[in-house]
N, C-alpha and C positions, 0 to 999 in steps of 0.2 A: 187562378190564371186562365183556366178554360173560359170562365164566364167573361173575363176581361177581353179575351180574344174575340169571342162571339159578339160582344157588344160593339167592339171596334169594327168588325166586319159589317154588322147591321148598319152602323152609322155611316161608314164609308160608302157602302152600296147605296144607301139612301141619298147621299150627296151626288151620286151620278144618276139618280132617278130610278133605281132598282130597289124594290121592296123585298126584304128577306124577313121571314116570320119564323118564330119557333114552331116546331112541329112534333107530333107524338112519335114519329118514326125516325126522325133525324134531328140534329141540333137546329139547323136553319134550312128553310125551304124557300125557293124562289120559283114563282110561276108568273110568267108575263106574256101578254100578247104584244109583241113588238111592232107588228104591223097588221092592220085590217083595212086594206084599201080596196075600194070598189070604184070602178069607172065604167063608162058605158059599154066598153068592149071586153071587160073581164074583171078579175079580182085577184088579190094576192094576200095571203095570211102567213105570218111567221110567228110561231110560238116557241117560247124558251122555258126550260125548267132546269133547276139545279138543286142538288141536295148537298149540304155542307155538314160534315161530321168532324168534331174536334175530339181526337182520341188521346186522353190523358196518359194512358199506359205507355205509349211510345212518342208522345208529344208531336203528333202529326195531324194536320188538318187535311182531311180527304174530301175531294169535291167531284161530284158526278154532274155532267152537263148533257142536255139533249136539246137539239133544235129541230123543229118540224116546220117545213115549208109546204104550202099548198098554193098552187096558182092555176087559174083557168082563164081562157080568153078566146076571142074570136078575131081572127086575122086571115081573111080569105079561107075560112074553114074554122075548125075548132082545135084548140090545143089545151092540154092540161098537164100539170106536173105536180108531183108530191115527192119531197125528199126529207130525209131525217139524218141528223148527225148526232153521234154520241161519242163522248170522249174529249180529247184535248182540243180546246179552241182558244189557246192563248193568243193567237195572232190573227183572228178572223175578223175582217171588216166586210160589211155588206153594203153595197151601194147599187141603186138601180134607178133608171129614169124610164117611165112609161108615157106614151103619148096617146091621148084620147082622140076620137074622130074630129073633135073641135080644134085639134092642134095644141091643146093645153098639156103641159108636161106635169106629171106626177112624180116627184122625186123623194127618195128616202135614203138615209144613211145612218148606220149605227155600227159600233165597234163591240162585237161580242167578247173579244179578248179582254176588254177593260174589266169585265166582271171577274174573270179568273185572276187577272193581275192584281186586282184589289184584294181578293181573298189571300192570294199568295203573299203579298206584301205584309198584310196584317199578321199572318203566321210567322213570317221571318223576322218581323220587328220584335216579336216576343220570344224569339229563340226556338220556335217550333219549325218542323219541316212541313212542306206542302206536297201533296200528291194528288194527281188527277187519276180517277179510277174509271174504268170502262163499264163495269157492272154497277148498276144502281145499288144493289144489295151491299156493296162494299162501302157505301157512304150512309148506311142505315144502322140503327141500333140492332 
């Protein structure tokens, strides 16, 4: 049953463009650079990682998520920003529009919550529980 759930998670995440790979420290690991945009006045990077562990003892799929954002730019001076989120992102949508000096708009949109929803759905479809964990070690072997 565990392998069936993990295969289903891998397949469903692949369908939304997210690659989950088996890992030596957890059942499935996701590492993705969701955005790496550079424009003449700045740049923005968003990195995402997740560890997914299916625990047969209590029939629970545990998931750890972390999002790291880094941005820097010049707009009548210099500004930079770096943020990190760890924990529950079931309903987080990110959308931004940046304008370059040429007036061209750079736009990006993605739904981070879709990743956790996909994992939760696969667990529940197979009669397992789903739990988001705040500490990475709780989603590791």
